[in-house]
Each structure stands twice: as C-alpha cells, then as structure tokens.
N, C-alpha and C positions, 0 to 999 in steps of 0.2 A: 779323518776316518773315511774309508772308502767302502761302501756296501755293494756287493755284487749279487744281483738277483737274475732270475731267468728260469725258464722251463727246465725240468729234469732232462738230462741227456744232451744239453747243448754245449757242454764243455765248461760249465760255470766254474768248477773248482780249478781246472787247469788255467783258465783265464785269471782267476783271483791270484793264484800263485805267480803267474807271469807278471801281473801288475805290481806285486810286491817286489819281484826280482828286478823289474824295470826301475822301480823307485830306488833300489839299492844301487843300480847302475848309474843313476843320476846323482848318487852321493848321499841319499837320505838314509836314515836309520829306519828300516821298515820290517814289518812282520805280517804274515798271512795268518789269519785266525780261522780255524775250522772247528767243526763241532764233533764231539765224540759220537761215533756211529756213522758219520758221513765222510770220514777222512781215510778211506781205504783201509778199513780194519782197525782204525784208531792210531795208525802210525803216520806221523807227520814227517814230511821231508825237511831237510835243512831250510831254515828261514820261515817255517810254519809252526804254529802252536795249536794243539788240539785242546779245546776247552771242555771240561767236564761239567755237565749241568749242575750236579749236586754241589761241587766246589764253588761254582759261580753263584748259586743261591746263598751259600754260606758267606761268601765275600760281600754280596750285595746287602745282606741283612746285618752284617757286623756293625755298621753305623747305627742301625735301628736299635739293636740290643746293647750297644755300648762296648762290647768286647767280642773277639772272635771265639774265645772259649765258651762264653754264654750262648752265642749264636749257634755254635756247634752242638751244645747240649740240648738246646730247645728244638733245633731243627731235627735232631736225632730222635725226638719223641715220636712214638708211633702215631699218636693222634694228629700231630702237626704234619707228619709225612702224608697221612691219608688226606688231610685238608689240601695240601699242595697238589695231590693227585687230581683233585676235582676243581681246583682253582685254575681257570683257563690261563695258559701262557706264562705262569710264574717263572718257569725255567727259562723260557725264551727271553723274558724281560731281564732276568739276571745275567744271561749271556751277553746281551747288548750293553748292560751296565759294565760288565767285565771288559768288553771291547773298548768302551769309552775310557775306562780307567787306564788302559794300555797306552792311550794317546799322551799320557803324562811322561811315558818313557820313550815312545817311538814317534818319530816325525810322521810316519805313514803306517796306519793300521788298516789292512785290507781284510774285510770280513766276508767269508763265503756263506751267504744265507741259504736256507733251504729252498726247495723248488718253488716256483711261482704259486701263489695262493697262500701257502704257509709263510713264505718269506715276506710277502706284502703285509699280511696280517700282523706280523711281528712289529712292523714299523709304527703301528697305531697304538701299541700297548702302553707306552710311556704316557702319552697324552690322556688316555682313558684313566690310568691309575692316578695321575696328577689331579684330575677332576674328581675322582672318587674319594681321595684323601685330601681334604682342603688345606691342611697345614702339617707341620712337623717334619722330621727327618725324611720320612718316606716320600712326602710330597715334594720336598726340595730335590731329592734324588731323581724322582720321576720327571719333574719339571726341567731339570738340567739336561737329562737325556732327550726329552722331547724337543727342547730348544735346539740341541745339537743336531738332531735328525732333520729338523725343518730348515736349518741354515745351510744354504749351498756353499758358503765359504768355510763351513766347519765339516760338513759331511757331503761327500760326493756319491751319487747314485749311478751305478753302472749296470746296464741291462745287457745281458748276453742273449743272442738269438742265432738262428740258422737261416740261410737263404732258401727257405721253404715256405710256401704260401700259408700253410696251417700254422706253423710256428710264428711267422710274421704277424698273422692275425691275432694270435695270443699275445704277442708283444705289444700291439696297440692297446689291447685290453689291460695289460699290465701297467702301461703308462697312465691310463685313465685311473686305475686303482691307486697308483701313487699320488695322483693329484687329489683324490678323495681322502686318502689316509693322512697325507702330510701337507696338502695344499701346495705342492710343488711337483715339478716334472723331473725325469731322469736328467743327468748331466751328459751321459755318453752312452751310445749304442755300439756294442761290439758285435759285428756280424761274423760269426765263426764259420770255419770250414767252407770258405768260398772256393769253388773249383777254379783252378788255373787252366789256361789254354793248354790242352794236351800236346806235348812235344811230338808224340807219334802222329797226331792228326796234322800238325803243321808239316812234318816231313812227308806224310802221305800226300798232302795237297800239292806239294812241290813236285813229287815224283810221279804221281798218277794223273794229275791234271784235274779236269772239271768235276768228275764225280766226287773225289775226295774234297775238293774245294767247296762244293755244294754242301757236303755233309758238315764240314767245318763251319760254313756260314750259318747253317741251321742251328748248330750247337751254340754258336756265339749269339744268335738271336734269342735263343731260349735263356742264355745266361743274362743277356741284357734285360729281358723281361723280369728276371729275378732281381736284378739291380734296381729296376724301377719300383718293384714292390717293396724292396728293402728301403729305398729312399722314402717311400710313403710312411713306413714304420718309423723312420728316423726324423720325420718332419719336425723341424724346429730345434733339434739338438745335434750336437756333433756326432760323427760316426766314424769308425775305423773298420777295415776289412782284415780278417786273418785268413790266409790261404789254407786250403785243404791240404792234408798230408796223407800219404798212403798208410803211415803208421802214426801212433801217438807221438807228436813232436816233443822234443825236450823243452822244458820251461824257458831256458835261455833263448831258444829260437823264437818262441812266441813273444818273449820280452823284447827281442830285437825288432820284431814287426810292430809292436806297440810303440816303440821309441822312434820308429821311422816316420818322418813327416809325410802326411798324405792329405788329400782333399777329402772333404765331407762327401758322403754319398749323395747329398742333395745338390752338390755343386755341378 
C-alpha cells in the first residue's frame, strides 16, 4: 500500500494517479484509491476507485457484527448514525481499512489522503483504537491496520511538495508529524512543478549576449537556491523531481517521469 500525503494544492491527487499508472507500466496490478468528495466531483478516471465513507464503514463493521446485512441494519439506525457523527475519525478509519483490504486483490494500492494535517491525523487512528479496545474483532482489525501503517515494507509513505520555501517548511513539519504518529519517516519526497530552464531564455542568451546571459544566470541561481531548500526538506529520504508544465500534464507523462531513473536531490 502506498499512502500519498501533502499540503493542499501541491498536485497530490495527480501524483497518486501517476504512481498507480507507473506501477501498471511496471507490470503490477495497481489501483489509485480516492475519497468521495475529493475526486473531481466524485468521478474517478480509469485505474482509480472512489471510496464512499458510508460504504467503507459498513464493510469495516461487517466482521464485528457477523454479517453485512446486520451491519447495514444497525449502522442505518438514526442513533448509531448520530454517534458516528461525533466519534472522531470513524469514517477515516474505515476508509483506511477498505484500502488495506484492497491489497488482497491488487499488488499496489495507492491512496490519495486528505491534505496535510487531516491526512497525518488519519495515520494514528488505528493505533489509538487498538489501545482503546483491548481485545476482540475490532481490536484485531485495528492492530492489523496499525501494524501495516508502521511497517515500511508493507506501506510506503510518499510526501508531495512544491519548490517553494513556505511549502517546503510545512513539508519538514509533516515529516516530523509522521515520526510522532507512526514512529517512522516518509519513504519518498516528490517535488512537484519544478521549473525547467526556459527555452526562450536560452535562445535569448545566445542571440543577445551578456544581458540575457546575466538574466538567465540569476534565474538559475534562484532555482539552485530552491533545490538547496528542497534538499533540506528531503534530508535522509529519497526524492524525485517532476518538471513544471504550462498546463495540467497527463498522468502518463508524470508516470514516465516517476519511472525515469534520477539522483536524489541530496546527491
């Protein structure tokens, strides 16, 4: 299972879809899991699955109640629904359980988590529930999910960021939060929308001489500063760069970039 986290607006969903597409290109059976309300109006592209929170809760509670029909009947009770409205993160927990169950069918399940803060808080739910319920089916289910989230060999944590100082600072805070919630760091940093050297600037430098060359040199120096800051945000983990595009790039194009061998930003 691969969990994709990051600040809102960094291209998290697009990267998650590209990761799933890249897995398919490698020959794996893969799917991208998105959440109802976060997936472009609820419509998932090919290769993606939109999970409905209510259906996920029903599926998660079926082992507890012994049958899906009984779970549906009890969960449809008005009082139970009101209880779930005030119990923190029950829907989020159920969605993670549903994603973990999909790993029985798919070799790679890529989960697009909510924006930073909400997404990180999700990751500690299973452990807290396992401690709250000391035994029984609910405990076993929560403990299994918690163990999967904490195991780097079972679950990969991918953080998506932008080459911008404020976003990179939040990325460092996010990594600290992951260490607090799960006792582990992220596995990969994806630096999205990295500006490429503008072709026009290169042509201008050749045609016009020193002024254009100086302008290009200043631009490259600023870009190198961003690379340095991104390197600090990626300290200790692997990182890949995804080039900026004038329009939203197709998932296949981003998947190709993710598949292309490249050095770590710390190299």
